[in-house]
TORLUMPA-786796 format. One record per atom (N, C-alpha, C): residue number from 1; x, y, z; atom name; residue in one letter. Coordinates in Angstrom, 2 decimals. Layout:
// TORLUMPA-786796
 resi      xx      yy      zz name resn
  NUM       X       Y       Z   CA    A
...
//
This chain:
// TORLUMPA-786796
 resi      xx      yy      zz name resn
    1   -3.64  -13.28  -14.35    N    X
    1   -2.94  -12.03  -14.13   CA    X
    1   -3.50  -10.98  -15.07    C    X
    2   -3.60   -9.77  -14.58    N    X
    2   -4.14   -8.65  -15.32   CA    X
    2   -3.04   -7.87  -15.96    C    X
    3   -3.24   -7.37  -17.16    N    X
    3   -2.24   -6.54  -17.84   CA    X
    3   -2.61   -5.09  -17.67    C    X
    4   -1.63   -4.23  -17.58    N    X
    4   -1.84   -2.77  -17.56   CA    X
    4   -0.94   -2.17  -18.61    C    X
    5   -1.25   -0.97  -19.04    N    X
    5   -0.43   -0.23  -20.01   CA    X
    5    0.08    1.04  -19.32    C    X
    6    1.37    1.29  -19.46    N    X
    6    1.97    2.51  -18.95   CA    X
    6    2.46    3.38  -20.06    C    X
    7    2.27    4.69  -19.86    N    X
    7    2.82    5.63  -20.84   CA    X
    7    4.08    6.23  -20.23    C    X
    8    5.15    6.27  -20.99    N    X
    8    6.37    6.86  -20.58   CA    X
    8    6.91    7.75  -21.69    C    X
    9    7.71    8.70  -21.30    N    X
    9    8.28    9.62  -22.34   CA    X
    9    9.22    8.85  -23.24    C    X
   10    9.45    9.44  -24.43    N    X
   10   10.44    8.87  -25.37   CA    X
   10   11.82    8.87  -24.75    C    X
   11   12.14    9.92  -24.05    N    X
   11   13.45   10.03  -23.39   CA    X
   11   13.68    8.86  -22.41    C    X
   12   12.66    8.63  -21.59    N    X
   12   12.80    7.55  -20.60   CA    X
   12   12.88    6.20  -21.33    C    X
   13   12.11    6.01  -22.35    N    X
   13   12.14    4.76  -23.13   CA    X
   13   13.53    4.50  -23.70    C    X
   14   14.16    5.53  -24.21    N    X
   14   15.49    5.37  -24.79   CA    X
   14   16.51    5.00  -23.70    C    X
   15   16.33    5.62  -22.53    N    X
   15   17.26    5.27  -21.38   CA    X
   15   17.03    3.83  -20.95    C    X
   16   15.78    3.43  -20.89    N    X
   16   15.46    2.03  -20.49   CA    X
   16   16.03    1.04  -21.49    C    X
   17   15.98    1.37  -22.77    N    X
   17   16.43    0.48  -23.85   CA    X
   17   17.92    0.22  -23.71    C    X
   18   18.65    1.11  -23.05    N    X
   18   20.09    0.92  -22.87   CA    X
   18   20.37   -0.10  -21.77    C    X
   19   19.33   -0.48  -21.05    N    X
   19   19.50   -1.39  -19.89   CA    X
   19   18.63   -2.64  -20.09    C    X
   20   19.03   -3.43  -21.04    N    X
   20   18.28   -4.67  -21.34   CA    X
   20   18.41   -5.71  -20.25    C    X
   21   19.29   -5.51  -19.33    N    X
   21   19.47   -6.46  -18.24   CA    X
   21   18.32   -6.48  -17.26    C    X
   22   17.51   -5.46  -17.32    N    X
   22   16.37   -5.34  -16.41   CA    X
   22   15.10   -5.89  -17.09    C    X
   23   14.27   -6.56  -16.30    N    X
   23   12.93   -6.95  -16.74   CA    X
   23   12.04   -5.80  -16.27    C    X
   24   11.75   -4.87  -17.15    N    X
   24   11.06   -3.64  -16.77   CA    X
   24    9.64   -3.94  -16.25    C    X
   25    9.01   -4.99  -16.72    N    X
   25    7.69   -5.35  -16.20   CA    X
   25    7.82   -5.73  -14.70    C    X
   26    8.86   -6.47  -14.34    N    X
   26    9.05   -6.86  -12.98   CA    X
   26    9.43   -5.65  -12.13    C    X
   27   10.21   -4.74  -12.67    N    X
   27   10.56   -3.53  -11.94   CA    X
   27    9.26   -2.74  -11.62    C    X
   28    8.44   -2.57  -12.61    N    X
   28    7.15   -1.85  -12.39   CA    X
   28    6.27   -2.59  -11.41    C    X
   29    6.17   -3.93  -11.52    N    X
   29    5.36   -4.72  -10.61   CA    X
   29    5.80   -4.55   -9.17    C    X
   30    7.13   -4.57   -8.94    N    X
   30    7.65   -4.44   -7.60   CA    X
   30    7.43   -3.01   -7.04    C    X
   31    7.58   -2.00   -7.94    N    X
   31    7.34   -0.61   -7.51   CA    X
   31    5.93   -0.40   -7.12    C    X
   32    4.99   -0.97   -7.88    N    X
   32    3.55   -0.82   -7.57   CA    X
   32    3.25   -1.54   -6.29    C    X
   33    3.73   -2.74   -6.12    N    X
   33    3.49   -3.52   -4.85   CA    X
   33    4.05   -2.77   -3.65    C    X
   34    5.20   -2.19   -3.78    N    X
   34    5.80   -1.43   -2.66   CA    X
   34    4.95   -0.24   -2.33    C    X
   35    4.47    0.50   -3.35    N    X
   35    3.64    1.69   -3.09   CA    X
   35    2.32    1.28   -2.43    C    X
   36    1.71    0.18   -2.82    N    X
   36    0.50   -0.29   -2.19   CA    X
   36    0.78   -0.67   -0.74    C    X
   37    1.84   -1.39   -0.48    N    X
   37    2.17   -1.77    0.88   CA    X
   37    2.41   -0.55    1.76    C    X
   38    3.16    0.45    1.23    N    X
   38    3.39    1.69    1.99   CA    X
   38    2.09    2.37    2.34    C    X
   39    1.18    2.43    1.35    N    X
   39   -0.11    3.09    1.52   CA    X
   39   -0.93    2.36    2.64    C    X
   40   -0.92    1.04    2.61    N    X
   40   -1.64    0.28    3.64   CA    X
   40   -1.01    0.49    4.98    C    X
   41    0.29    0.57    5.07    N    X
   41    0.95    0.77    6.34   CA    X
   41    0.60    2.14    6.91    C    X
   42    0.59    3.15    6.05    N    X
   42    0.21    4.50    6.51   CA    X
   42   -1.24    4.52    7.01    C    X
   43   -2.13    3.85    6.28    N    X
   43   -3.50    3.77    6.72   CA    X
   43   -3.61    3.10    8.10    C    X
   44   -2.86    2.02    8.28    N    X
   44   -2.86    1.31    9.59   CA    X
   44   -2.33    2.24   10.69    C    X
   45   -1.29    2.96   10.41    N    X
   45   -0.69    3.87   11.40   CA    X
   45   -1.65    4.97   11.76    C    X
   46   -2.41    5.50   10.80    N    X
   46   -3.39    6.52   11.07   CA    X
   46   -4.49    5.96   11.94    C    X
   47   -4.90    4.73   11.67    N    X
   47   -5.95    4.11   12.48   CA    X
   47   -5.49    3.89   13.93    C    X
   48   -4.23    3.49   14.10    N    X
   48   -3.69    3.33   15.41   CA    X
   48   -3.63    4.68   16.15    C    X
   49   -3.15    5.70   15.49    N    X
   49   -3.05    7.03   16.08   CA    X
   49   -4.42    7.54   16.50    C    X
   50   -5.45    7.32   15.60    N    X
   50   -6.83    7.69   15.96   CA    X
   50   -7.31    6.97   17.18    C    X
   51   -7.04    5.68   17.24    N    X
   51   -7.43    4.87   18.40   CA    X
   51   -6.77    5.34   19.70    C    X
   52   -5.48    5.68   19.57    N    X
   52   -4.76    6.16   20.75   CA    X
   52   -5.35    7.48   21.21    C    X
   53   -5.70    8.35   20.27    N    X
   53   -6.27    9.65   20.65   CA    X
   53   -7.65    9.43   21.31    C    X
   54   -8.46    8.56   20.75    N    X
   54   -9.76    8.26   21.34   CA    X
   54   -9.58    7.69   22.76    C    X
   55   -8.63    6.81   22.93    N    X
   55   -8.37    6.20   24.25   CA    X
   55   -7.96    7.26   25.25    C    X
   56   -7.09    8.22   24.83    N    X
   56   -6.67    9.30   25.71   CA    X
   56   -7.84   10.16   26.13    C    X
   57   -8.85   10.29   25.25    N    X
   57  -10.02   11.08   25.55   CA    X
   57  -11.05   10.25   26.33    C    X
   58  -10.72    9.04   26.67    N    X
   58  -11.58    8.23   27.49   CA    X
   58  -12.60    7.36   26.72    C    X
   59  -12.49    7.36   25.41    N    X
   59  -13.42    6.55   24.58   CA    X
   59  -12.80    5.19   24.42    C    X
   60  -13.61    4.21   24.73    N    X
   60  -13.16    2.81   24.52   CA    X
   60  -14.17    2.09   23.62    C    X
   61  -13.69    1.02   23.00    N    X
   61  -14.54    0.19   22.17   CA    X
   61  -14.29   -1.26   22.48    C    X
   62  -15.21   -2.12   22.12    N    X
   62  -15.04   -3.50   22.38   CA    X
   62  -14.02   -4.13   21.40    C    X
   63  -13.52   -5.28   21.77    N    X
   63  -12.58   -6.02   20.91   CA    X
   63  -13.20   -6.28   19.54    C    X
   64  -14.48   -6.67   19.56    N    X
   64  -15.19   -6.99   18.32   CA    X
   64  -15.24   -5.74   17.41    C    X
   65  -15.54   -4.59   17.99    N    X
   65  -15.56   -3.33   17.19   CA    X
   65  -14.16   -2.98   16.68    C    X
   66  -13.14   -3.20   17.47    N    X
   66  -11.82   -2.90   17.03   CA    X
   66  -11.43   -3.78   15.81    C    X
   67  -11.73   -5.04   15.91    N    X
   67  -11.44   -5.94   14.82   CA    X
   67  -12.16   -5.50   13.55    C    X
   68  -13.41   -5.09   13.71    N    X
   68  -14.19   -4.58   12.59   CA    X
   68  -13.59   -3.31   11.97    C    X
   69  -13.20   -2.39   12.82    N    X
   69  -12.62   -1.13   12.34   CA    X
   69  -11.28   -1.35   11.59    C    X
   70  -10.54   -2.29   12.04    N    X
   70   -9.25   -2.60   11.40   CA    X
   70   -9.40   -3.50   10.19    C    X
   71  -10.63   -3.96    9.91    N    X
   71  -10.85   -4.81    8.75   CA    X
   71  -10.25   -6.17    8.91    C    X
   72  -10.26   -6.68   10.10    N    X
   72   -9.60   -7.97   10.37   CA    X
   72  -10.60   -9.11   10.62    C    X
   73  -11.86   -8.90   10.25    N    X
   73  -12.86   -9.94   10.52   CA    X
   73  -12.46  -11.27    9.93    C    X
   74  -11.89  -11.28    8.74    N    X
   74  -11.56  -12.54    8.11   CA    X
   74  -10.19  -13.08    8.50    C    X
   75   -9.45  -12.28    9.25    N    X
   75   -8.09  -12.67    9.70   CA    X
   75   -8.10  -13.55   10.94    C    X
   76   -9.12  -13.36   11.76    N    X
   76   -9.16  -14.08   13.04   CA    X
   76  -10.02  -15.29   12.98    C    X
//
């Protein structure tokens, strides 16, 4: 596992210190994971929208090219 360092304000640190019931490393880990998942979902949705637009304009691609564009070569 890799360690990272975060900078937070003194005010936020003092507020966090009042809530020892939280594992702040786990809170940060979950927030980062959620942000990455959201970003990947948005990228996938943009790719789908682009494909739909291309299809409407009459452009088609092979299944192999679609898999490549979506980065799924190792998934299948």
